[in-house]
C-alpha positions in Angstrom: 35.3 71.4 32.1 33.9 74.3 34.3 32.7 77.2 32.9 30.3 80.2 33.5 27.0 78.6 34.1 28.0 75.4 35.3 25.8 73.9 38.3 27.2 72.1 41.3 24.6 69.7 42.7 21.6 72.1 41.5 22.3 74.6 43.9 25.7 76.7 43.2 25.8 78.4 39.8 29.2 79.6 38.9 29.6 83.0 37.3 33.0 84.0 36.8 36.3 82.8 37.5 38.4 84.5 40.4 41.6 82.6 40.4 43.2 79.4 40.3 46.2 77.3 41.4 47.8 73.7 41.6 44.9 72.5 43.5 41.8 73.7 41.7 40.2 77.1 40.7 38.0 79.7 42.6 34.8 80.9 41.3 32.4 83.4 42.0 28.7 81.8 42.3 25.2 82.4 43.3 23.5 80.2 46.0 20.4 79.6 44.2 18.8 78.4 47.6 19.6 81.3 49.9 20.0 84.0 47.0 23.5 85.0 47.9 26.9 85.4 46.2 29.7 82.9 47.3 32.8 81.9 46.6 33.4 78.0 45.5 36.9 76.6 45.5 36.6 73.4 43.3 39.3 70.9 43.5 40.9 69.1 40.6 39.6 65.7 39.8 43.1 63.7 40.5 42.8 64.9 44.2 39.1 64.1 44.3 39.4 60.7 43.2 42.0 60.0 46.1 39.6 58.3 48.8 42.3 59.2 51.7 42.6 62.7 50.6 38.8 63.3 50.2 37.9 62.0 53.7 41.1 64.1 55.1 39.8 67.3 53.1 36.1 67.0 54.3 37.3 66.7 57.9 39.3 69.6 57.6 36.2 71.4 55.9 34.2 70.4 58.9 36.7 72.0 61.2 37.1 75.2 59.3 33.2 75.4 59.7 33.4 76.0 63.6 36.2 78.7 63.0 34.9 82.1 63.6 37.2 84.8 63.3 37.1 88.5 61.5 40.4 87.8 59.7 39.1 84.3 58.4 36.9 83.7 55.7 33.5 81.9 56.6 33.1 78.3 55.5 29.6 77.7 54.1 29.4 74.1 52.5 31.3 71.3 51.5 30.1 68.6 48.7 30.9 66.7 45.6 29.3 66.9 42.2 29.8 65.1 38.9 31.0 67.2 36.1 31.4 65.9 32.7 31.6 62.4 34.0 34.0 63.0 36.8 33.3 63.9 40.6 35.0 67.1 41.9 35.1 68.1 45.3 34.4 71.6 46.1 34.1 74.2 49.0 31.5 77.0 49.4 32.9 80.0 51.4 32.0 83.9 52.0 32.7 85.9 48.9 34.9 88.4 50.1 34.4 92.0 48.4 38.0 93.5 47.4 41.1 92.2 45.4 43.8 89.4 46.3 47.2 91.0 48.0 49.0 89.6 45.0 47.1 91.8 42.5 47.8 94.8 44.9 51.6 94.0 45.3 51.7 93.6 41.3 51.3 97.6 41.2 53.4 98.6 44.1 55.3 97.3 47.4 53.4 98.3 50.7 55.5 100.7 53.3 56.5 99.2 56.5 53.5 100.4 58.4 50.9 99.0 56.1 53.3 95.8 56.0 53.2 95.6 59.7 49.3 95.9 60.1 49.0 93.1 57.6 51.1 90.9 59.3 49.6 91.7 62.6 46.0 90.9 61.1 47.1 87.8 59.5 48.7 86.6 62.6 45.8 86.9 64.8 43.7 84.7 62.1 46.5 82.2 62.1 46.5 82.4 65.9 42.9 81.5 66.1 43.2 78.6 63.8 46.2 77.1 65.4 44.4 77.0 68.7 41.7 74.5 67.1 44.7 72.4 65.6 44.5 73.8 62.2 47.6 74.8 60.1 47.0 76.6 57.0 50.1 75.4 54.9 49.3 77.5 52.1 49.9 81.1 53.3 50.5 83.4 50.3 49.4 86.6 48.7 46.7 85.0 46.7 45.0 83.8 49.6 44.9 86.9 51.3 41.8 89.2 50.4 42.2 92.7 50.9 38.7 94.3 51.8 37.9 97.8 50.7 38.3 98.9 54.2 42.0 97.7 54.5 41.7 94.8 56.4 42.5 91.4 55.3 41.0 88.0 55.3 42.7 84.7 55.1 41.2 82.3 52.5 41.4 78.4 51.6 41.9 77.1 55.1 42.4 73.1 55.2 43.3 72.7 51.8 47.1 72.8 51.6 46.8 70.7 55.2 44.9 68.1 53.8 47.9 67.0 51.5 51.5 66.0 51.6 53.7 68.9 51.7 55.9 68.1 48.4 53.5 65.7 46.7 53.6 65.9 42.9 50.5 65.8 40.3 50.7 63.5 37.2 51.7 66.6 35.5 54.5 67.5 37.8 52.6 70.4 39.6 53.7 70.9 43.1 50.8 71.1 45.5 52.5 73.3 47.9 53.4 76.9 46.6 57.3 76.5 46.4 58.0 80.3 46.9 56.2 80.5 50.3 57.2 76.7 51.5 59.1 76.2 54.6 62.2 74.4 54.7 60.7 71.5 57.0 57.9 71.1 54.5 60.5 69.8 51.8 62.1 67.5 54.3 59.2 65.3 55.0 59.3 66.9 58.8 56.6 67.0 61.1 54.0 70.0 60.1 53.9 72.4 63.0 52.1 76.0 62.9 55.9 77.2 62.5 55.3 76.5 58.8 52.5 79.4 58.7 55.0 81.8 60.7 57.5 81.0 58.0 55.2 81.6 55.1 53.7 84.9 56.8 57.5 85.9 57.0 57.9 85.5 53.1 54.6 87.4 52.6 55.8 90.2 54.8 59.4 90.4 52.8 57.5 90.5 49.4 55.2 93.4 50.8 58.2 95.5 51.8 60.4 94.8 48.8 57.9 93.9 45.8 59.4 90.4 45.4 59.7 86.9 47.6 63.0 86.2 49.3 63.9 83.1 46.8 63.3 83.1 43.2 63.9 80.4 40.3 63.3 78.7 37.4 61.7 75.6 39.0 60.0 74.9 42.2 63.0 72.7 43.0 65.4 75.5 42.8 63.3 77.7 44.8 62.9 75.0 47.5 66.7 74.3 47.5 67.1 78.2 48.3 64.6 78.1 51.0 66.5 75.2 52.6 70.2 76.5 52.1 70.5 79.9 50.9 70.6 83.0 53.7 67.8 85.3 53.4 68.7 88.5 51.5 69.0 91.5 53.5 65.9 94.0 53.3 66.3 97.5 52.1 68.2 100.2 54.2 65.1 102.1 54.5 63.3 99.3 56.2 63.3 100.4 59.9 64.8 98.0 62.9 61.4 97.0 63.9 59.8 95.7 60.9 63.1 94.3 59.9 63.7 92.2 62.8 59.8 90.8 62.6 60.3 89.6 59.2 64.1 88.1 59.5 63.0 86.2 62.6 60.0 84.7 60.8 62.1 83.4 58.1 64.8 81.6 60.4 65.8 78.1 58.5 65.0 76.2 61.7 61.3 76.3 63.5 62.8 76.6 66.9 64.6 80.1 65.7 61.2 81.7 64.6 58.6 83.3 66.4 57.2 80.8 68.8 53.7 81.6 67.9 51.8 83.5 65.4 50.2 85.4 68.3 53.7 86.3 69.2 54.5 87.4 65.9 51.3 89.4 65.6 52.1 91.3 69.1 55.6 92.1 67.7 54.3 93.3 64.4 52.2 95.7 66.6 54.9 97.1 68.5 57.0 97.8 65.3 54.0 99.6 63.8 53.7 102.0 67.2 57.4 102.4 67.0 59.3 101.0 63.9 62.7 102.3 65.0 63.2 100.2 67.8 63.2 96.2 67.5 60.6 94.6 69.5 62.3 93.0 72.7 62.0 89.3 73.0 59.9 87.6 75.4 62.6 85.8 77.0 64.4 89.1 77.8 61.1 90.9 79.1 60.6 87.8 81.2 64.2 88.0 82.6 63.7 91.7 83.4 60.4 91.1 85.2 62.0 88.6 87.3 64.9 90.6 88.2 62.8 93.6 88.9 60.7 91.4 91.3 64.0 89.8 93.2 65.1 93.4 93.8 61.7 94.7 95.2 61.7 91.6 97.5 65.2 92.2 98.8 64.3 95.7 99.3 61.1 94.9 101.3 62.9 92.4 103.4 65.9 94.8 104.1 63.1 97.5 105.2 61.3 95.0 107.4 64.3 93.9 109.1 65.6 97.6 109.9 62.2 98.2 111.3 62.1 94.8 113.5 65.8 95.5 114.7 65.0 99.3 115.6 61.7 98.2 117.5 63.7 95.5 119.5 66.3 98.2 120.6 63.7 100.8 121.4 62.0 98.1 123.6 65.0 97.1 125.2 65.7 100.7 126.4 62.3 101.5 127.5 62.4 98.5 129.6 58.8 97.6 128.8 59.4 94.2 126.4 58.3 92.2 129.6 55.5 92.6 131.9 56.6 92.9 135.5 56.8 89.6 137.2 56.5 89.1 140.9 57.4 86.1 143.1 56.3 84.7 146.1 59.9 84.2 147.3 60.5 87.7 147.4 63.5 87.5 145.2 63.8 90.0 142.5 64.4 88.8 139.1 65.9 90.3 135.8 62.1 90.8 134.5 61.3 92.6 138.0 64.1 94.9 137.9 62.9 97.4 135.4 59.8 97.6 136.6 61.0 98.5 139.9 63.4 101.1 139.1 60.5 104.0 139.3 59.4 102.7 142.8 63.0 102.7 144.2 63.2 106.8 144.8 59.9 107.0 146.7 61.1 104.4 149.0 64.4 106.4 149.9 62.5 109.6 150.4 61.8 108.6 153.9 65.1 109.7 155.0 64.3 113.2 153.5 61.7 113.4 156.2 63.9 113.3 159.1 65.6 116.7 158.8 62.0 117.9 159.1 61.8 116.3 162.5 65.5 117.5 163.5 64.3 120.9 163.7 62.3 119.9 166.8 59.4 122.5 167.2 58.2 120.9 170.2 60.5 118.5 172.3 57.8 115.7 172.1 58.2 115.7 168.3 61.7 114.8 168.6 61.3 111.2 170.2 58.2 110.6 167.9 60.4 110.7 164.7 63.6 108.9 166.0 62.1 105.7 167.1 60.5 105.3 163.8 63.9 105.9 162.0 65.6 103.8 164.5 63.4 101.1 163.9 64.4 98.4 161.4 60.9 98.7 159.6 62.9 101.3 157.2 65.0 98.9 155.7 62.6 96.1 154.7 60.9 99.1 152.6 64.1 99.3 150.7 65.2 96.0 151.1 63.6 94.5 147.8 64.7 97.4 145.3 68.4 97.5 147.0 69.9 94.6 145.4 68.6 95.9 141.9 70.3 99.3 142.2 73.8 99.1 144.2 75.3 101.7 142.0 72.8 104.4 142.2 71.3 104.2 145.8 73.9 102.6 148.1 72.9 101.3 151.4 75.2 103.6 153.4 73.2 106.5 152.6 70.5 105.9 155.4 73.3 106.5 158.2 74.6 109.5 156.6 71.3 111.4 157.1 71.3 111.0 160.8 74.6 112.8 161.5 73.4 115.8 159.9 71.4 117.1 163.0 72.7 120.4 163.5 72.0 120.1 167.6 74.7 119.5 170.0 74.9 115.6 171.1 74.3 116.9 174.7 70.9 118.1 174.2 69.5 114.8 173.0 71.4 112.2 175.2 68.8 113.0 178.2 65.4 111.0 177.5 63.8 110.9 181.1 63.5 114.0 183.4 65.3 115.4 185.2 68.2 115.7 183.2 71.5 116.7 184.7 72.3 120.2 184.4 
């Protein structure tokens, strides 16, 4: 039906067949309007004649036209054309120079470093599609194009997403690729981005070993193994890092796989940098971060509390916590006591001046000093601080100074002349 020279809508001329599968064929073609080489995916007529599928396929083509990512092949056009009396639908995409990954794997398997690089690049492309609500559903080596520089591009977006996971054609061919089909796709479960994570894990397994994890004579046998058979162990020479990336992606249930393609891509990059150490799950990293933050907060609070307590103790010892307060009543308070302490010694220094008068250089100096000390005015001078310092400056100290006069009492008994001899 299709062949070299076939024209679609009088614009795209098929040149050579690149590949094919259960849903159609991929051709290298020429865009006669823009004069460029393109890749054209032509769907089988059985799918094109289904109105529901044709509408969903068109919607997916429109969605893919808005997706721009270095790891995704650009979609240029979508259309239908009549070929030999039958309508066919087709997608026009960017033609990628290079070869498909399945041809590379036919020659030899990839080493762990190359495999992790491929997983990281494809994971980024899938994450960009998932962010727009697009699930590829047909990730396999035939849909991965390896460019001459070694980078990888993902092709055929939207095609497998537009059909039922296990729907069969009239000839019994399964539309999904059985070797890369996630278990939930065979049980009519809701299709989520986790199916792409699983398929990428199968691709990574095949890159490391040269063969997919599950093989069989029929698609039904392969699907059964995806559902019930444990994943065969990877070779012993595969380092722990890449081994964990692949093993987790191949978990039977979606909730045990990598939560997103982006996280799987991140884990693959870490395994590429340090293949000998398995990537730490995000849950453990988050727990470690929370514990470290809690410890830091506790240490900060402890240091702040210690500084606060020491500040209070120092303030209490210096007596400068509260400013001095004076009351009109003249009654000293506890707040006044610390500020009055430095004033107490000068008020009691008045008695020290009394011995200087006791030397009596002239007879007139003695009467002048003594009435000053005898008057009660000295007592009010020291009355206010006295109650605050009973132990340090007791009241009896004032009378104890006066008896220290070295002169005989008889000489100071006479006040008015003439004195008796």
